[in-house]
C-alpha positions in Angstrom: 132.4 138.3 123.3 129.3 138.3 124.4 125.6 138.8 122.8 123.3 141.4 122.3 120.2 139.8 121.2 117.1 142.2 121.1 113.2 141.4 121.5 112.9 137.4 121.6 109.8 136.3 121.6 109.1 132.4 121.6 106.0 130.8 120.2 107.0 126.5 120.6 110.1 124.6 121.2 109.2 121.4 120.3 110.4 118.3 123.2 113.6 117.6 121.9 115.0 121.0 120.6 117.3 123.4 122.5 116.5 127.3 122.7 119.6 129.5 123.9 120.2 133.5 123.6 123.8 134.0 124.1 127.8 132.3 124.2 127.4 128.7 124.4 130.2 125.5 124.2 128.2 123.5 123.2 124.4 121.5 123.2 123.5 118.0 122.8 119.9 118.0 122.6 118.6 113.8 123.7 115.1 112.0 123.2 113.7 108.8 123.4 111.0 106.5 121.5 109.1 103.5 121.7 107.1 102.7 118.3 104.7 99.9 118.5 103.6 98.3 115.1 101.1 95.7 114.1 101.8 93.2 110.9 101.4 95.5 107.1 103.1 98.5 109.5 105.0 100.9 107.6 104.7 99.9 104.3 105.2 102.2 101.7 104.2 102.5 97.6 101.2 101.8 95.5 99.0 99.7 95.4 99.9 97.8 98.5 97.4 95.1 100.0 97.5 93.5 103.1 95.2 91.0 104.6 95.6 90.4 108.0 92.8 88.6 109.7 93.7 88.6 113.0 96.8 90.5 113.9 97.7 91.1 117.8 100.7 93.3 119.0 102.2 93.0 121.9 103.5 95.6 124.0 104.1 94.1 127.2 107.5 95.7 128.3 108.1 94.1 131.8 111.1 96.2 132.9 110.0 99.2 131.4 113.4 100.8 130.7 115.1 99.8 127.4 118.1 102.4 127.4 118.5 105.2 129.8 119.3 109.0 128.7 121.7 110.7 131.3 
């Protein structure tokens, strides 16, 4: 059944979202990300103490592609 839509104003759409007006059978948003984190990263809680004298994170990736999205 056709949809009747009035005026639409789109301010912002993030990179991993879908905007559709009208009939649709299936929508599948896809995105990928690579996160680098050094020692002491992603810690949560109260009163955490981390002492890192010299911390290095190796971010060299020779193949440039980990998993393709197609």
